[in-house]
C-alpha beads as a LAMMPS data file, in Angstrom:
LAMMPS data file: protein, C-alpha beads

346 atoms
345 bonds

1 atom types
1 bond types

-500.0 500.0 xlo xhi
-500.0 500.0 ylo yhi
-500.0 500.0 zlo zhi

Masses

1 110.0

Atoms # bond

1 1 1 -266.960 -453.464 -427.759
2 1 1 -263.447 -453.102 -429.179
3 1 1 -262.721 -451.189 -432.370
4 1 1 -259.355 -451.608 -434.080
5 1 1 -258.467 -448.541 -436.135
6 1 1 -256.061 -448.990 -439.042
7 1 1 -255.020 -445.366 -439.636
8 1 1 -252.629 -444.081 -442.270
9 1 1 -249.917 -442.651 -440.048
10 1 1 -249.168 -440.642 -436.928
11 1 1 -248.849 -437.320 -438.762
12 1 1 -251.249 -437.798 -441.689
13 1 1 -253.941 -435.083 -441.351
14 1 1 -256.868 -437.388 -442.186
15 1 1 -255.609 -439.932 -439.658
16 1 1 -255.383 -437.298 -436.944
17 1 1 -258.901 -435.952 -437.413
18 1 1 -260.805 -439.014 -438.682
19 1 1 -258.863 -441.649 -436.759
20 1 1 -257.115 -440.589 -433.564
21 1 1 -259.610 -437.867 -432.638
22 1 1 -262.640 -440.076 -433.247
23 1 1 -261.108 -442.968 -431.297
24 1 1 -260.452 -440.631 -428.365
25 1 1 -264.091 -439.493 -428.403
26 1 1 -265.347 -443.076 -428.584
27 1 1 -263.087 -444.101 -425.695
28 1 1 -264.699 -441.398 -423.550
29 1 1 -267.993 -443.146 -424.271
30 1 1 -266.812 -446.556 -423.111
31 1 1 -265.564 -448.017 -426.396
32 1 1 -262.196 -449.795 -426.287
33 1 1 -260.111 -448.461 -429.173
34 1 1 -256.876 -449.926 -430.537
35 1 1 -255.069 -447.601 -432.947
36 1 1 -252.591 -449.062 -435.423
37 1 1 -250.575 -446.544 -437.429
38 1 1 -247.640 -447.629 -439.614
39 1 1 -244.165 -446.134 -439.583
40 1 1 -243.435 -445.229 -442.344
41 1 1 -246.907 -443.896 -442.989
42 1 1 -249.014 -445.240 -445.840
43 1 1 -247.530 -442.419 -447.926
44 1 1 -243.976 -443.563 -447.284
45 1 1 -242.765 -440.685 -445.111
46 1 1 -240.176 -441.754 -442.576
47 1 1 -238.950 -438.950 -440.276
48 1 1 -235.201 -438.531 -440.564
49 1 1 -234.921 -440.790 -443.613
50 1 1 -235.793 -438.894 -446.808
51 1 1 -235.880 -441.980 -449.026
52 1 1 -237.816 -442.040 -452.313
53 1 1 -241.419 -442.908 -451.627
54 1 1 -241.569 -446.081 -453.786
55 1 1 -238.660 -447.601 -451.839
56 1 1 -240.633 -447.436 -448.600
57 1 1 -243.833 -449.055 -449.883
58 1 1 -242.581 -452.652 -449.283
59 1 1 -241.667 -451.679 -445.723
60 1 1 -245.171 -450.306 -445.164
61 1 1 -246.632 -453.610 -446.374
62 1 1 -244.484 -455.553 -443.898
63 1 1 -245.458 -453.231 -441.050
64 1 1 -249.124 -453.593 -441.937
65 1 1 -248.833 -457.388 -441.988
66 1 1 -247.367 -457.314 -438.486
67 1 1 -250.255 -455.104 -437.356
68 1 1 -252.746 -457.852 -438.181
69 1 1 -251.653 -459.768 -435.104
70 1 1 -253.908 -459.881 -432.089
71 1 1 -257.210 -459.274 -433.827
72 1 1 -260.135 -460.856 -431.995
73 1 1 -263.218 -462.409 -433.547
74 1 1 -265.470 -459.872 -431.853
75 1 1 -263.400 -456.861 -432.913
76 1 1 -264.777 -454.294 -435.331
77 1 1 -262.072 -453.186 -437.749
78 1 1 -262.155 -449.565 -438.877
79 1 1 -260.154 -448.689 -441.995
80 1 1 -259.285 -444.995 -442.160
81 1 1 -258.730 -444.999 -445.935
82 1 1 -256.947 -448.000 -447.533
83 1 1 -254.182 -449.742 -445.575
84 1 1 -251.601 -449.286 -448.352
85 1 1 -251.333 -447.279 -451.583
86 1 1 -251.005 -450.308 -453.861
87 1 1 -254.101 -451.466 -455.809
88 1 1 -254.281 -454.727 -453.813
89 1 1 -256.707 -455.108 -450.886
90 1 1 -255.363 -458.371 -449.433
91 1 1 -254.508 -456.630 -446.156
92 1 1 -258.047 -455.348 -445.748
93 1 1 -259.394 -458.809 -446.542
94 1 1 -257.178 -460.411 -443.914
95 1 1 -258.104 -457.827 -441.281
96 1 1 -261.842 -458.042 -441.978
97 1 1 -262.080 -461.824 -442.293
98 1 1 -264.732 -463.083 -439.890
99 1 1 -265.227 -459.618 -438.376
100 1 1 -267.458 -456.608 -438.885
101 1 1 -265.711 -453.809 -440.725
102 1 1 -266.040 -450.130 -441.556
103 1 1 -264.303 -448.226 -444.347
104 1 1 -263.906 -444.464 -443.897
105 1 1 -262.706 -442.126 -446.640
106 1 1 -262.618 -438.374 -447.028
107 1 1 -260.849 -437.819 -450.329
108 1 1 -261.212 -438.654 -454.014
109 1 1 -259.120 -441.817 -453.714
110 1 1 -260.980 -443.309 -456.680
111 1 1 -258.899 -441.015 -458.917
112 1 1 -255.641 -442.670 -457.834
113 1 1 -253.951 -445.301 -459.996
114 1 1 -256.516 -448.116 -460.304
115 1 1 -258.313 -446.403 -457.467
116 1 1 -261.866 -446.774 -458.748
117 1 1 -261.622 -450.554 -458.909
118 1 1 -259.914 -450.705 -455.520
119 1 1 -262.615 -448.567 -453.922
120 1 1 -265.348 -450.707 -455.496
121 1 1 -263.813 -453.895 -454.070
122 1 1 -263.328 -452.417 -450.593
123 1 1 -266.889 -451.070 -450.477
124 1 1 -268.240 -454.457 -451.524
125 1 1 -266.176 -456.218 -448.845
126 1 1 -266.962 -454.088 -445.772
127 1 1 -270.140 -453.953 -443.708
128 1 1 -270.384 -450.168 -443.605
129 1 1 -268.927 -447.135 -445.378
130 1 1 -268.385 -443.683 -443.891
131 1 1 -267.974 -440.951 -446.526
132 1 1 -266.786 -437.452 -445.745
133 1 1 -269.297 -435.694 -448.019
134 1 1 -272.183 -436.275 -450.450
135 1 1 -269.953 -436.455 -453.522
136 1 1 -267.869 -439.257 -452.002
137 1 1 -270.992 -441.096 -450.885
138 1 1 -272.185 -441.059 -454.493
139 1 1 -268.803 -442.358 -455.649
140 1 1 -269.044 -445.243 -453.152
141 1 1 -272.359 -446.176 -454.800
142 1 1 -273.626 -448.176 -451.817
143 1 1 -276.393 -446.036 -450.374
144 1 1 -277.837 -448.889 -448.318
145 1 1 -274.727 -449.106 -446.152
146 1 1 -273.176 -445.626 -446.360
147 1 1 -273.256 -442.867 -443.751
148 1 1 -272.040 -439.345 -444.486
149 1 1 -270.009 -437.980 -441.569
150 1 1 -267.908 -434.848 -442.174
151 1 1 -264.394 -434.237 -440.932
152 1 1 -264.663 -432.416 -437.624
153 1 1 -262.699 -430.505 -435.011
154 1 1 -262.624 -430.629 -431.234
155 1 1 -264.284 -427.324 -430.341
156 1 1 -262.913 -427.579 -426.805
157 1 1 -259.464 -427.214 -428.348
158 1 1 -260.399 -425.078 -431.345
159 1 1 -261.930 -422.351 -429.194
160 1 1 -263.610 -419.213 -430.470
161 1 1 -261.201 -416.292 -430.627
162 1 1 -262.340 -412.686 -430.151
163 1 1 -262.475 -410.590 -433.293
164 1 1 -259.646 -408.070 -433.362
165 1 1 -260.743 -404.438 -433.744
166 1 1 -258.342 -403.710 -436.579
167 1 1 -258.549 -402.644 -440.224
168 1 1 -256.398 -402.291 -443.311
169 1 1 -252.698 -402.980 -442.766
170 1 1 -253.261 -404.501 -439.327
171 1 1 -255.482 -407.301 -440.691
172 1 1 -253.988 -410.724 -441.372
173 1 1 -255.417 -412.866 -444.172
174 1 1 -254.143 -416.408 -444.510
175 1 1 -254.192 -419.967 -445.818
176 1 1 -253.158 -423.276 -444.281
177 1 1 -252.491 -426.585 -445.964
178 1 1 -249.927 -428.991 -447.357
179 1 1 -247.437 -427.551 -449.831
180 1 1 -248.633 -430.002 -452.479
181 1 1 -251.874 -427.991 -452.541
182 1 1 -250.339 -424.580 -453.190
183 1 1 -251.750 -424.811 -456.718
184 1 1 -255.194 -424.398 -455.171
185 1 1 -254.169 -421.062 -453.678
186 1 1 -252.742 -420.000 -457.028
187 1 1 -256.167 -419.897 -458.689
188 1 1 -257.220 -416.937 -456.514
189 1 1 -253.788 -415.390 -456.076
190 1 1 -254.431 -412.397 -458.368
191 1 1 -257.714 -411.191 -456.791
192 1 1 -256.406 -411.827 -453.266
193 1 1 -253.233 -409.868 -454.054
194 1 1 -255.393 -407.054 -455.434
195 1 1 -257.340 -406.843 -452.164
196 1 1 -254.087 -406.831 -450.198
197 1 1 -252.711 -403.964 -452.295
198 1 1 -255.906 -401.935 -451.898
199 1 1 -256.015 -402.317 -448.121
200 1 1 -252.424 -402.930 -447.070
201 1 1 -253.448 -406.143 -445.287
202 1 1 -250.870 -408.876 -444.756
203 1 1 -250.928 -412.520 -445.856
204 1 1 -249.707 -415.549 -443.900
205 1 1 -249.163 -419.081 -445.194
206 1 1 -249.015 -421.978 -442.717
207 1 1 -247.574 -425.061 -444.388
208 1 1 -244.782 -427.624 -444.425
209 1 1 -242.774 -425.685 -447.048
210 1 1 -242.507 -422.027 -448.113
211 1 1 -244.803 -420.882 -450.932
212 1 1 -243.540 -421.118 -454.535
213 1 1 -242.660 -418.211 -456.811
214 1 1 -246.118 -418.411 -458.385
215 1 1 -247.496 -416.923 -455.141
216 1 1 -244.950 -414.115 -454.791
217 1 1 -247.587 -411.422 -455.383
218 1 1 -249.083 -412.300 -452.001
219 1 1 -245.805 -411.335 -450.269
220 1 1 -246.693 -413.996 -447.764
221 1 1 -245.132 -414.555 -444.387
222 1 1 -244.347 -418.265 -444.122
223 1 1 -245.128 -420.026 -440.823
224 1 1 -243.953 -423.659 -440.603
225 1 1 -246.803 -425.958 -439.598
226 1 1 -246.338 -427.435 -436.109
227 1 1 -248.837 -429.787 -434.512
228 1 1 -248.412 -428.385 -431.009
229 1 1 -249.022 -424.822 -432.237
230 1 1 -251.542 -425.354 -435.031
231 1 1 -254.423 -423.674 -433.174
232 1 1 -252.339 -420.728 -431.963
233 1 1 -250.780 -420.199 -435.386
234 1 1 -254.133 -420.326 -437.159
235 1 1 -255.617 -417.918 -434.596
236 1 1 -253.224 -415.258 -435.925
237 1 1 -255.449 -415.005 -438.992
238 1 1 -258.329 -412.546 -439.059
239 1 1 -259.672 -414.040 -442.308
240 1 1 -259.047 -417.469 -443.844
241 1 1 -259.190 -418.392 -447.520
242 1 1 -259.777 -421.704 -449.312
243 1 1 -259.710 -421.384 -453.105
244 1 1 -260.346 -424.549 -455.130
245 1 1 -260.668 -425.335 -458.828
246 1 1 -263.893 -427.108 -459.742
247 1 1 -262.540 -430.548 -460.588
248 1 1 -263.391 -434.123 -459.586
249 1 1 -260.496 -434.319 -457.120
250 1 1 -261.483 -431.058 -455.413
251 1 1 -265.151 -432.106 -455.194
252 1 1 -263.932 -434.901 -452.945
253 1 1 -262.437 -432.439 -450.463
254 1 1 -264.250 -432.123 -447.137
255 1 1 -263.906 -428.360 -446.555
256 1 1 -261.569 -428.897 -443.635
257 1 1 -259.587 -425.660 -443.965
258 1 1 -262.851 -423.767 -443.949
259 1 1 -264.105 -425.688 -440.907
260 1 1 -260.893 -424.865 -439.032
261 1 1 -261.257 -421.130 -439.726
262 1 1 -264.937 -421.199 -438.763
263 1 1 -264.291 -423.106 -435.523
264 1 1 -262.056 -420.268 -434.354
265 1 1 -264.760 -417.721 -435.121
266 1 1 -262.909 -416.463 -438.176
267 1 1 -264.720 -415.556 -441.398
268 1 1 -263.747 -417.674 -444.386
269 1 1 -263.774 -417.208 -448.129
270 1 1 -263.954 -420.423 -450.136
271 1 1 -264.668 -421.471 -453.678
272 1 1 -268.197 -422.870 -454.140
273 1 1 -266.892 -426.369 -454.834
274 1 1 -267.878 -429.694 -453.295
275 1 1 -268.397 -429.796 -449.546
276 1 1 -267.828 -426.049 -449.218
277 1 1 -271.402 -425.681 -450.470
278 1 1 -272.625 -428.098 -447.794
279 1 1 -270.833 -426.347 -444.927
280 1 1 -271.596 -422.712 -445.751
281 1 1 -274.643 -420.517 -446.191
282 1 1 -273.155 -417.907 -448.483
283 1 1 -273.005 -414.474 -446.878
284 1 1 -274.261 -415.784 -443.535
285 1 1 -271.410 -417.786 -441.974
286 1 1 -268.788 -417.437 -444.741
287 1 1 -268.493 -416.200 -448.318
288 1 1 -268.391 -418.284 -451.497
289 1 1 -266.965 -415.975 -454.190
290 1 1 -267.779 -417.218 -457.686
291 1 1 -265.330 -415.142 -459.710
292 1 1 -262.237 -412.983 -459.296
293 1 1 -264.107 -409.723 -458.711
294 1 1 -266.054 -411.260 -455.815
295 1 1 -262.859 -412.577 -454.215
296 1 1 -261.498 -409.039 -454.138
297 1 1 -264.810 -407.403 -453.133
298 1 1 -265.593 -409.754 -450.214
299 1 1 -262.037 -409.698 -448.959
300 1 1 -261.856 -405.897 -448.964
301 1 1 -265.197 -405.690 -447.122
302 1 1 -263.998 -408.070 -444.416
303 1 1 -260.606 -406.391 -444.088
304 1 1 -262.180 -402.984 -443.561
305 1 1 -265.000 -404.039 -441.221
306 1 1 -264.312 -405.642 -437.807
307 1 1 -268.089 -405.686 -437.235
308 1 1 -268.687 -407.794 -440.346
309 1 1 -265.870 -410.138 -439.360
310 1 1 -267.391 -410.522 -435.892
311 1 1 -270.895 -411.245 -437.239
312 1 1 -269.745 -413.794 -439.801
313 1 1 -267.289 -415.369 -437.360
314 1 1 -269.897 -415.783 -434.630
315 1 1 -272.293 -417.540 -437.006
316 1 1 -269.448 -419.643 -438.378
317 1 1 -268.532 -420.875 -434.919
318 1 1 -272.162 -421.807 -434.209
319 1 1 -272.363 -423.727 -437.482
320 1 1 -269.287 -425.780 -436.619
321 1 1 -270.490 -426.533 -433.114
322 1 1 -273.832 -427.739 -434.447
323 1 1 -272.631 -429.948 -437.306
324 1 1 -268.838 -430.102 -437.654
325 1 1 -267.597 -430.711 -434.124
326 1 1 -266.531 -434.028 -432.607
327 1 1 -269.322 -433.639 -430.067
328 1 1 -271.864 -433.403 -432.900
329 1 1 -270.749 -436.550 -434.749
330 1 1 -269.720 -438.881 -431.901
331 1 1 -273.294 -440.159 -431.390
332 1 1 -273.428 -441.081 -435.081
333 1 1 -270.235 -443.123 -434.867
334 1 1 -271.505 -444.791 -431.702
335 1 1 -274.800 -445.636 -433.388
336 1 1 -273.290 -447.262 -436.454
337 1 1 -270.696 -449.219 -434.442
338 1 1 -273.270 -450.482 -431.967
339 1 1 -275.449 -451.478 -434.877
340 1 1 -272.616 -453.647 -436.232
341 1 1 -271.580 -455.158 -432.936
342 1 1 -272.964 -458.513 -431.827
343 1 1 -274.989 -458.249 -428.594
344 1 1 -272.297 -459.998 -426.546
345 1 1 -269.675 -457.384 -427.503
346 1 1 -271.658 -454.363 -426.307

Bonds

1 1 1 2
2 1 2 3
3 1 3 4
4 1 4 5
5 1 5 6
6 1 6 7
7 1 7 8
8 1 8 9
9 1 9 10
10 1 10 11
11 1 11 12
12 1 12 13
13 1 13 14
14 1 14 15
15 1 15 16
16 1 16 17
17 1 17 18
18 1 18 19
19 1 19 20
20 1 20 21
21 1 21 22
22 1 22 23
23 1 23 24
24 1 24 25
25 1 25 26
26 1 26 27
27 1 27 28
28 1 28 29
29 1 29 30
30 1 30 31
31 1 31 32
32 1 32 33
33 1 33 34
34 1 34 35
35 1 35 36
36 1 36 37
37 1 37 38
38 1 38 39
39 1 39 40
40 1 40 41
41 1 41 42
42 1 42 43
43 1 43 44
44 1 44 45
45 1 45 46
46 1 46 47
47 1 47 48
48 1 48 49
49 1 49 50
50 1 50 51
51 1 51 52
52 1 52 53
53 1 53 54
54 1 54 55
55 1 55 56
56 1 56 57
57 1 57 58
58 1 58 59
59 1 59 60
60 1 60 61
61 1 61 62
62 1 62 63
63 1 63 64
64 1 64 65
65 1 65 66
66 1 66 67
67 1 67 68
68 1 68 69
69 1 69 70
70 1 70 71
71 1 71 72
72 1 72 73
73 1 73 74
74 1 74 75
75 1 75 76
76 1 76 77
77 1 77 78
78 1 78 79
79 1 79 80
80 1 80 81
81 1 81 82
82 1 82 83
83 1 83 84
84 1 84 85
85 1 85 86
86 1 86 87
87 1 87 88
88 1 88 89
89 1 89 90
90 1 90 91
91 1 91 92
92 1 92 93
93 1 93 94
94 1 94 95
95 1 95 96
96 1 96 97
97 1 97 98
98 1 98 99
99 1 99 100
100 1 100 101
101 1 101 102
102 1 102 103
103 1 103 104
104 1 104 105
105 1 105 106
106 1 106 107
107 1 107 108
108 1 108 109
109 1 109 110
110 1 110 111
111 1 111 112
112 1 112 113
113 1 113 114
114 1 114 115
115 1 115 116
116 1 116 117
117 1 117 118
118 1 118 119
119 1 119 120
120 1 120 121
121 1 121 122
122 1 122 123
123 1 123 124
124 1 124 125
125 1 125 126
126 1 126 127
127 1 127 128
128 1 128 129
129 1 129 130
130 1 130 131
131 1 131 132
132 1 132 133
133 1 133 134
134 1 134 135
135 1 135 136
136 1 136 137
137 1 137 138
138 1 138 139
139 1 139 140
140 1 140 141
141 1 141 142
142 1 142 143
143 1 143 144
144 1 144 145
145 1 145 146
146 1 146 147
147 1 147 148
148 1 148 149
149 1 149 150
150 1 150 151
151 1 151 152
152 1 152 153
153 1 153 154
154 1 154 155
155 1 155 156
156 1 156 157
157 1 157 158
158 1 158 159
159 1 159 160
160 1 160 161
161 1 161 162
162 1 162 163
163 1 163 164
164 1 164 165
165 1 165 166
166 1 166 167
167 1 167 168
168 1 168 169
169 1 169 170
170 1 170 171
171 1 171 172
172 1 172 173
173 1 173 174
174 1 174 175
175 1 175 176
176 1 176 177
177 1 177 178
178 1 178 179
179 1 179 180
180 1 180 181
181 1 181 182
182 1 182 183
183 1 183 184
184 1 184 185
185 1 185 186
186 1 186 187
187 1 187 188
188 1 188 189
189 1 189 190
190 1 190 191
191 1 191 192
192 1 192 193
193 1 193 194
194 1 194 195
195 1 195 196
196 1 196 197
197 1 197 198
198 1 198 199
199 1 199 200
200 1 200 201
201 1 201 202
202 1 202 203
203 1 203 204
204 1 204 205
205 1 205 206
206 1 206 207
207 1 207 208
208 1 208 209
209 1 209 210
210 1 210 211
211 1 211 212
212 1 212 213
213 1 213 214
214 1 214 215
215 1 215 216
216 1 216 217
217 1 217 218
218 1 218 219
219 1 219 220
220 1 220 221
221 1 221 222
222 1 222 223
223 1 223 224
224 1 224 225
225 1 225 226
226 1 226 227
227 1 227 228
228 1 228 229
229 1 229 230
230 1 230 231
231 1 231 232
232 1 232 233
233 1 233 234
234 1 234 235
235 1 235 236
236 1 236 237
237 1 237 238
238 1 238 239
239 1 239 240
240 1 240 241
241 1 241 242
242 1 242 243
243 1 243 244
244 1 244 245
245 1 245 246
246 1 246 247
247 1 247 248
248 1 248 249
249 1 249 250
250 1 250 251
251 1 251 252
252 1 252 253
253 1 253 254
254 1 254 255
255 1 255 256
256 1 256 257
257 1 257 258
258 1 258 259
259 1 259 260
260 1 260 261
261 1 261 262
262 1 262 263
263 1 263 264
264 1 264 265
265 1 265 266
266 1 266 267
267 1 267 268
268 1 268 269
269 1 269 270
270 1 270 271
271 1 271 272
272 1 272 273
273 1 273 274
274 1 274 275
275 1 275 276
276 1 276 277
277 1 277 278
278 1 278 279
279 1 279 280
280 1 280 281
281 1 281 282
282 1 282 283
283 1 283 284
284 1 284 285
285 1 285 286
286 1 286 287
287 1 287 288
288 1 288 289
289 1 289 290
290 1 290 291
291 1 291 292
292 1 292 293
293 1 293 294
294 1 294 295
295 1 295 296
296 1 296 297
297 1 297 298
298 1 298 299
299 1 299 300
300 1 300 301
301 1 301 302
302 1 302 303
303 1 303 304
304 1 304 305
305 1 305 306
306 1 306 307
307 1 307 308
308 1 308 309
309 1 309 310
310 1 310 311
311 1 311 312
312 1 312 313
313 1 313 314
314 1 314 315
315 1 315 316
316 1 316 317
317 1 317 318
318 1 318 319
319 1 319 320
320 1 320 321
321 1 321 322
322 1 322 323
323 1 323 324
324 1 324 325
325 1 325 326
326 1 326 327
327 1 327 328
328 1 328 329
329 1 329 330
330 1 330 331
331 1 331 332
332 1 332 333
333 1 333 334
334 1 334 335
335 1 335 336
336 1 336 337
337 1 337 338
338 1 338 339
339 1 339 340
340 1 340 341
341 1 341 342
342 1 342 343
343 1 343 344
344 1 344 345
345 1 345 346
């Protein structure tokens, strides 16, 4: 069986964790995987050439057309989100013609320009849909051919870190994510800053750009995100946070920041929005503060208690291993792909 993955780009986070990582796991189980990532990425980023995004879209289309070469009749094509940002799906149609196909998505792409209609047409066209959470599965509206598989981490790489026996000013609280999502952190900035002032704890931001002025009350240390150091950098945190507003876009998020913190055995605080509610049992393996006072209260408790951090972190790690690790979901990918494959391709 050969699966051809059309992923969004070499450095796109969703492509790394829902494309490259899954293909690597499948290959270890005897599946031949062919990964096709465009340069520029689907989002128009071209390292070393900071051109306006719209100018790179035609180049992405040409690259994608070239990537259609060499597809076999027995191949299964796996679309990690749409192949291009434009409303058209002609590339997906060409790739899937005469072949079994899977469409995987982990974000509220239906809210993009003409996104709802594009998603509807892709879902209708493919043989199977993989949605990153329940909300997205409902948006796909094809229950008979949809499987919910969360975004996962490799727990052999994201290893459990020992809880540091520190309190107050020696504790590091932090957030990781793309700079375009700093506005999420802003919604809990005031109560987080209050907890930091009360305890003297420090705050670290791991991102592609320094935090904006709106987050100055956090007095954050900025750590540039680097792929080769992402686990080590995140392990500096004693507590991870993931604030989110309760909107349709955020309900499509797959709780990945929270899963990363939990995989390292770090307690997380996250807004009770979307998949965060699916991942966490509040107060058992993370906290889901519902208002500003709870953000401050839970954060202060964790900062001042290494024992509480250890208990929550240990349960968090177990939760990830059981349901949000690559090892946990690989059999599900294998099952759905084998179900699509013709007997002679197995």
